[in-house]
C-alpha positions in Angstrom: 7.0 24.7 -13.9 6.4 24.2 -10.1 4.4 21.2 -9.3 1.9 23.2 -7.3 1.3 25.4 -10.3 0.5 22.6 -12.8 -3.1 22.1 -13.9 -4.7 19.3 -12.0 -7.3 16.8 -12.8 -10.9 18.0 -12.1 -11.7 15.7 -9.3 -14.8 15.6 -7.1 -16.7 13.3 -4.8 -19.3 10.7 -5.7 -16.8 8.4 -7.4 -15.6 11.0 -9.8 -19.0 12.1 -11.3 -18.7 15.6 -12.7 -21.2 15.8 -15.5 -24.5 16.1 -13.6 -26.5 13.6 -15.7 -24.4 10.5 -14.8 -26.2 10.0 -11.5 -29.7 10.5 -13.1 -28.8 8.2 -15.9 -27.6 5.5 -13.4 -30.9 5.9 -11.5 -32.9 5.5 -14.6 -30.9 2.5 -15.8 -31.0 0.9 -12.4 -34.8 1.0 -12.4 -34.8 -0.9 -15.7 -32.7 -3.6 -14.1 -35.8 -4.9 -12.2 -34.9 -8.2 -10.6 -31.8 -8.9 -12.6 -28.6 -9.4 -10.6 -26.2 -6.5 -10.8 -23.3 -8.8 -11.9 -25.4 -9.9 -14.9 -26.9 -6.5 -15.7 -23.5 -4.9 -15.7 -22.6 -6.5 -19.0 -26.0 -5.6 -20.6 -25.5 -1.9 -19.8 -21.8 -1.5 -20.3 -22.0 -3.4 -23.6 -24.6 -1.0 -24.9 -22.5 2.0 -23.7 -19.6 0.7 -25.6 -21.7 0.1 -28.7 -23.0 3.7 -28.5 -19.4 5.0 -28.2 -18.0 3.2 -31.2 -21.0 4.1 -33.3 -20.8 7.8 -32.4 -17.1 7.9 -33.2 -17.8 6.1 -36.5 -20.7 8.5 -37.4 -18.6 11.6 -36.7 -15.8 10.3 -39.1 -18.4 9.0 -41.6 -19.9 12.6 -41.9 -16.4 14.0 -42.7 -15.9 11.3 -45.4 -19.3 12.1 -47.0 -18.2 15.7 -47.2 -15.0 14.7 -48.9 -16.5 12.3 -51.5 -15.6 14.7 -54.3 -12.0 14.2 -53.2 -12.2 10.5 -53.5 -13.2 9.6 -50.0 -15.3 6.5 -49.6 -17.5 6.6 -46.5 -18.1 2.8 -46.7 -14.5 1.7 -46.8 -13.3 0.2 -43.6 -9.7 1.3 -44.3 -10.8 4.9 -44.1 -11.6 4.4 -40.4 -8.9 2.0 -39.4 -6.3 4.5 -40.6 -7.6 6.9 -37.9 -7.8 4.2 -35.2 -11.6 4.3 -35.4 -13.6 1.1 -35.2 -15.4 0.1 -38.4 -19.1 -0.3 -37.6 -21.2 -2.2 -40.2 -24.7 -0.9 -41.1 -26.5 -3.5 -38.9 -24.5 -2.4 -35.8 -24.9 1.3 -36.1 -26.7 2.9 -33.2 -29.2 4.8 -35.4 -30.3 1.4 -36.9 -30.6 -0.3 -33.6 -32.5 2.5 -31.8 -35.0 2.5 -34.7 -35.7 -1.1 -33.9 -35.6 -0.8 -30.1 -39.4 -1.5 -29.7 -39.4 -4.7 -31.7 -39.5 -8.0 -29.8 -36.5 -9.2 -31.8 -34.2 -6.4 -30.5 -32.2 -8.7 -28.4 -31.1 -10.8 -31.4 -30.4 -7.6 -33.3 -28.0 -6.4 -30.6 -26.3 -9.8 -30.5 -25.9 -9.8 -34.3 -24.5 -6.2 -34.0 -21.9 -7.4 -31.5 -20.9 -10.3 -33.7 -20.6 -8.1 -36.7 -18.3 -5.6 -34.9 -16.1 -8.5 -33.6 -16.0 -9.9 -37.2 -14.8 -6.7 -38.7 -12.5 -5.5 -35.9 -10.1 -8.3 -35.0 -8.8 -6.7 -31.8 -12.3 -6.9 -30.3 -12.6 -10.6 -31.0 -14.1 -12.4 -28.0 -14.5 -9.1 -26.1 -18.1 -7.9 -26.5 -21.1 -9.3 -24.6 -23.5 -11.3 -26.8 -26.4 -12.6 -24.7 -29.1 -10.0 -25.3 -31.5 -12.5 -26.9 -31.8 -14.7 -23.9 -35.4 -15.1 -22.7 -34.6 -13.9 -19.2 -33.8 -10.4 -20.5 -37.0 -8.4 -20.8 -37.1 -7.0 -24.3 -39.3 -4.1 -23.4 -36.8 -3.0 -20.8 -33.9 -3.6 -23.2 -35.6 -1.3 -25.7 -36.1 1.4 -23.0 -32.4 1.0 -22.0 -31.3 1.6 -25.6 -33.4 4.7 -25.8 -32.0 5.9 -22.5 -28.3 5.3 -23.5 -29.2 7.0 -26.9 -29.6 10.2 -25.0 -25.9 10.4 -24.1 -24.2 12.9 -26.3 -27.4 14.4 -27.9 -28.1 18.1 -28.1 -24.6 19.2 -27.2 -21.6 19.1 -29.4 -19.2 18.6 -26.4 -21.3 15.7 -25.2 -20.5 13.8 -28.4 -16.9 13.4 -27.3 -15.4 10.0 -26.3 -14.5 11.5 -23.0 -18.1 12.0 -22.0 -19.0 8.3 -22.8 -15.8 7.3 -21.1 -16.8 9.1 -17.9 -20.3 7.6 -18.0 -18.7 4.1 -18.4 -16.3 4.8 -15.5 -19.1 6.1 -13.3 -21.3 2.9 -14.1 -18.3 0.8 -13.3 -18.1 2.3 -9.8 -21.8 2.0 -9.3 -21.9 -1.7 -10.3 -19.0 -2.3 -8.0 -21.0 -0.8 -5.1 -24.1 -2.7 -6.0 -22.2 -6.0 -6.2 -20.3 -5.4 -3.0 -17.3 -7.8 -2.4 -17.5 -9.5 -5.8 -17.7 -6.2 -7.6 -14.6 -4.8 -6.0 -12.5 -7.5 -7.8 -12.8 -5.4 -11.0 -12.8 -1.9 -9.6 -10.3 0.1 -7.5 -11.8 3.3 -6.1 -10.9 6.2 -8.2 -9.4 8.3 -5.3 -7.0 5.4 -4.4 -5.9 5.2 -8.0 -5.3 9.0 -8.1 -3.1 8.8 -5.0 -0.9 6.2 -6.7 -0.8 8.1 -10.0 -0.1 11.5 -8.4 2.7 10.1 -6.3 4.4 8.1 -9.2 3.8 10.8 -11.8 4.1 8.6 -14.8 5.0 11.3 -17.4 7.1 9.1 -19.7 8.0 5.4 -20.1 6.5 2.0 -19.7 3.5 1.6 -17.3 2.6 -1.9 -16.1 -0.3 -3.5 -14.2 -0.2 -7.3 -14.0 -3.7 -7.5 -12.3 -5.3 -4.6 -14.1 -9.0 -5.3 -13.4 -11.1 -2.9 -15.5 -8.1 -0.8 -16.5 -8.6 2.1 -14.0 -4.9 2.5 -13.4 -4.3 3.0 -17.1 -7.2 5.6 -17.5 -5.9 7.7 -14.6 -2.3 7.5 -15.9 -3.4 8.9 -19.2 -5.5 11.6 -17.5 -2.4 12.5 -15.4 -0.3 13.0 -18.5 -2.9 15.1 -20.2 -3.7 17.2 -17.1 0.0 18.0 -16.6 0.8 19.0 -20.1 2.5 15.8 -21.2 2.2 13.8 -24.4 0.2 10.6 -24.4 2.6 9.1 -26.9 5.3 9.3 -24.3 3.9 6.4 -22.2 3.3 2.9 -23.3 1.0 0.7 -21.3 1.1 -3.1 -20.6 -1.3 -5.1 -18.5 -2.6 -8.5 -17.8 -5.8 -9.8 -16.1 -6.6 -13.4 -15.1 -10.4 -13.2 -15.1 -11.9 -13.4 -18.6 -15.0 -11.3 -17.8 -12.9 -8.6 -16.2 -10.3 -8.7 -19.0 -13.2 -8.0 -21.5 -14.5 -5.1 -19.3 -11.0 -3.6 -19.4 -10.6 -4.0 -23.2 -13.9 -2.1 -23.6 -13.1 0.6 -21.0 -9.7 1.3 -22.7 -11.1 1.2 -26.2 -13.8 3.8 -25.1 -10.9 6.0 -23.9 -8.9 5.5 -27.1 -6.0 4.2 -25.0 -3.6 2.0 -26.8 -2.6 -0.9 -24.4 -1.0 -4.3 -24.6 -3.2 -6.6 -22.5 -2.0 -9.7 -24.2 -4.1 -11.8 -26.6 -6.3 -13.2 -23.9 -6.8 -13.4 -20.1 -4.0 -15.1 -18.2 -2.6 -15.6 -14.7 0.5 -13.4 -14.2 2.1 -15.9 -11.8 1.8 -19.0 -14.0 1.6 -17.5 -17.5 3.4 -14.1 -17.5 2.5 -12.5 -20.9 5.1 -9.8 -20.4 8.0 -12.0 -19.2 10.8 -9.7 -20.5 9.2 -6.4 -19.6 11.1 -4.0 -17.4 8.7 -1.2 -16.6 9.4 2.3 -15.5 6.2 2.4 -13.4 4.2 -0.4 -11.8 0.7 0.5 -10.6 -1.4 -2.3 -9.2 -4.2 -3.5 -6.8 -3.6 -7.2 -6.5 -6.2 -9.5 -4.7 -5.7 -9.3 -1.0 -4.3 -12.3 0.9 -5.0 -14.7 -1.9 -4.6 -18.2 -0.6 -5.4 -20.0 -3.8 -2.6 -18.7 -6.1 -0.9 -22.0 -6.9 2.4 -21.2 -5.1 3.2 -24.8 -4.5 4.0 -25.0 -8.3 6.4 -22.1 -8.2 8.8 -22.8 -5.3 11.9 -22.3 -7.4 10.7 -19.3 -9.4 13.4 -16.7 -10.4 11.1 -13.9 -9.1 11.5 -14.9 -5.4 14.8 -13.1 -4.9 14.0 -12.1 -1.4 12.5 -15.3 -0.2 10.1 -18.0 -1.3 6.6 -16.6 -1.1 4.3 -18.6 1.2 1.8 -21.0 -0.5 -1.1 -19.7 1.6 -0.9 -16.0 0.9 0.1 -14.3 -2.4 0.9 -10.8 -1.0 4.7 -11.1 -1.1 4.5 -13.0 -4.4 2.9 -10.0 -5.9 5.5 -7.6 -4.2 8.3 -9.7 -5.7 6.6 -10.0 -9.1 6.4 -6.1 -9.2 10.0 -5.7 -8.2 11.1 -8.3 -10.8 9.4 -6.3 -13.6 10.9 -2.9 -12.6 13.5 -1.2 -14.7 16.8 -0.1 -13.0 15.4 3.3 -12.2 11.7 2.1 -11.9 9.1 3.0 -9.4 6.2 0.9 -8.2 3.1 1.9 -6.2 0.5 -0.7 -5.2 -2.3 -1.5 -2.7 -2.0 -4.3 -0.1 -3.8 -5.3 3.1 -2.4 -3.8 6.2 -1.2 -7.2 7.4 1.6 -7.0 4.8 3.3 -4.3 6.9 3.7 -6.4 10.0 2.9 -10.1 9.4 5.7 -12.6 10.3 3.7 -15.7 9.3 5.1 -18.4 6.9 8.3 -16.4 6.3 6.6 -13.1 5.2 8.6 -11.2 7.9 11.8 -12.4 6.5 10.9 -11.5 3.0 9.8 -8.1 4.1 13.2 -7.7 6.0 15.2 -8.6 2.9 13.3 -6.1 0.8 13.9 -3.4 3.4 17.6 -4.3 3.8 17.9 -4.1 0.0 16.8 -0.4 0.5 13.8 -0.8 -1.9 11.0 0.5 0.3 10.6 4.2 -0.7 7.3 5.2 1.1 4.5 3.6 3.1 1.0 5.2 3.3 -1.7 4.0 5.7 -5.1 4.7 4.2 -8.4 5.2 6.0 -11.0 2.4 6.2 -14.1 2.1 4.1 -12.6 3.2 0.8 -13.2 -0.1 -1.0 -16.4 -1.7 -2.2 -14.9 -5.1 -1.9 -13.6 -5.2 1.7 -13.6 -3.4 5.0 -10.1 -4.6 5.6 -7.8 -1.6 6.3 -5.4 -1.2 3.4 -2.0 0.5 2.7 0.0 1.8 -0.2 3.5 0.5 -0.8 6.0 2.5 -3.0 9.1 0.7 -4.1 12.1 2.4 -5.7 14.7 0.3 -7.5 17.4 2.9 -7.0 16.9 5.8 -4.5 20.2 7.4 -5.7 19.4 7.4 -9.4 19.8 11.2 -9.8 16.2 11.9 -10.7 15.5 12.9 -7.0 17.4 13.9 -3.9 19.4 11.0 -2.5 17.2 9.2 -0.1 19.3 6.1 0.3 18.8 4.3 3.7 15.6 6.3 4.3 11.9 5.6 4.0 9.0 8.0 4.2 6.0 7.0 6.4 2.6 8.8 5.9 -0.4 8.1 8.2 -3.4 9.1 6.2 -6.0 7.2 8.3 -7.7 10.3 9.5 -8.3 11.7 6.0 -11.3 11.2 3.8 -15.0 12.1 3.8 -18.0 9.7 4.1 -20.0 9.8 0.9 -22.7 7.4 2.2 -23.3 5.3 5.2 -20.5 2.8 4.4 -18.1 4.3 1.9 -15.4 6.9 2.4 -13.6 8.9 -0.3 -10.3 10.9 -0.3 -10.9 14.5 -1.3 -8.8 16.6 -3.7 -7.1 18.2 -0.8 -6.3 14.9 0.9 -4.8 13.6 -2.4 -2.7 16.7 -2.7 -1.5 16.6 0.9 -0.3 13.0 0.5 1.3 13.4 -3.0 3.0 16.8 -2.2 4.4 15.4 1.0 6.0 12.6 -1.0 7.3 14.8 -3.7 8.8 17.3 -1.3 10.6 14.5 0.6 11.9 13.1 -2.7 13.1 16.5 -3.8 11.1 16.6 -6.9 12.3 19.6 -8.9 8.7 20.4 -9.8 7.6 20.6 -6.2 7.8 24.0 -4.5 7.2 22.6 -1.0 9.9 21.9 1.5 9.6 18.7 3.4 9.4 18.5 7.1 8.2 15.8 9.5 4.7 16.5 10.8 3.8 14.6 14.1 0.8 12.3 13.6 1.1 12.5 9.7 4.5 12.0 8.2 8.0 10.9 9.3 11.2 10.2 7.3 12.7 7.2 9.1 16.2 5.7 8.6 17.0 2.1 8.0 18.2 1.9 11.6 14.8 3.2 12.9 13.1 0.4 10.9 15.4 -2.2 12.3 14.6 -0.9 15.7 10.9 -1.7 15.0 11.8 -5.2 13.9 11.1 -4.4 10.2 7.5 -3.4 10.8 6.3 -0.8 8.3 3.2 0.4 9.9 3.3 4.3 9.6 1.7 4.8 13.1 4.8 3.4 14.7 7.0 6.1 13.2 4.9 9.3 12.8 4.0 9.6 16.5 1.1 11.5 17.9 -0.3 14.7 16.4 0.5 17.9 18.4 -2.4 18.9 20.6 -3.4 22.5 20.6 -3.0 24.2 24.0 -6.2 24.4 26.0 -6.1 27.7 27.9 -9.6 27.3 29.5 -9.2 27.6 33.3 -9.7 24.2 35.1 -12.6 25.5 37.3 -14.5 26.9 34.3 -13.9 23.7 32.3 -15.2 21.5 35.1 -18.2 23.7 35.6 -19.1 23.6 31.9 -18.6 19.8 31.6 -20.6 19.0 34.8 -23.5 21.2 33.7 -23.5 19.4 30.3 -23.4 16.0 32.0 -26.3 17.1 34.2 -28.4 18.0 31.2 -27.6 14.7 29.6 -28.7 12.8 32.7 -32.0 14.7 32.7 -32.5 13.8 29.0 -31.7 10.1 29.8 -34.3 10.0 32.6 -37.0 11.4 30.3 -36.2 8.8 27.7 -36.2 6.1 30.4 -39.7 7.2 31.7 -41.1 7.3 28.2 -40.0 3.7 27.5 -41.4 2.5 30.8 -44.8 4.1 30.0 -44.9 2.7 26.5 -44.1 -0.8 27.8 -46.7 -0.5 30.6 -49.4 0.5 28.0 -48.5 -2.9 26.3 -48.9 -4.8 29.6 -45.3 -5.1 30.5 -43.9 -3.6 33.7 -40.2 -2.9 34.1 -38.9 -3.2 37.7 -36.7 -0.4 39.0 
């Protein structure tokens, strides 16, 4: 089937909200936050959404077992649930029980007890769930109202009882908390449209997918969505991840459990540089958004590390430590796509330029994409996407050995509020289809051609000529300007008339300001 004819994910603006009630629910939940800090409130809300999800899934299966009791089914046997990959929920943790007690002053302790009971009976959730609902600082009346609010998710509509609905609410709330927390929040959330570009370009249909700095698990969610949307089988991909922050690791475990995604995140949080939990993994796909320009990564303790094949990564910046970590974990035919700060494309400080040169000369850089600003909640630093191919001549695609594709997407995207931009469906398609056409993907029905100002297939010699700088703007050139056939005299007449009107308007504003200041007793000298 041609790539352009495949079903595509249902994307939209507003951070992927497509259900209608998500924004209203966020607004209602945010009102209940009162003066609580967003970083703290995040765990209160997301923990309850998770509890509602596993309880709904449990109750749905419980009803089936009740109907089958005459066939020997036992609705209160945990094995009946675990056999279907459904979490066992003890009676004191079931949503119906908690919601009935929501107005009681002891509801906080009841929720904590429920979380403890679920962790006790489901070992893979041990140490994952939030358990601080009884603290005095958390208003119990508002907590009860929040439980009632979350209790409305999935009611009154059979479709809304599905795990996908709660998963999308969870994802939407993650995005909103990232926005509310600003820079700190961005540490656990990569904008959905950026993840979609990576996933659409790498097209992880089959094989091992790896993210060594996985945040809240967005790369994995989108990878699974991609497989589903393009007619693949979820069992064809296996997922491996790692996260160094304990709080974020727990968010990821809940996010992926809500989605029913089977993933190996290791037994606990751990630093990928200093305690690699997947040391022997060779992945078919690496997707990642590592911390930008991290200066406190402990590089001084890893000077002789086997991963630094292309040069010892500088102690003061982890960017190229991450790049080499990704390359190290790629299978012989593997592909990697990851986000980095724009400085990674041109920096020559502390040996970074030499490392970049060695990676380029090894013919590993497949594609570079410059993204527009204001996509991230965490930073206004311009960012880019790197795509690494272990073997450009592996037979899966057209032979692109000695060549790199440059895409300048800085002019794409739409502002969704005063400070945030989002790539549209069409933007994502333009970027991904350009890449697949260039790679000669058999599922792509588009022929590649250079487009001035947007994309350029450059040779290794071209990159050498630019001193191994990978900034797309250096290669794609300027966009073609449409011919202007307006006669010079007419244009000048139109422009001078417009300027005259603007001068008149300016004088009116100036006079009004002078009069207002004079009324206050202040004279402005001409």
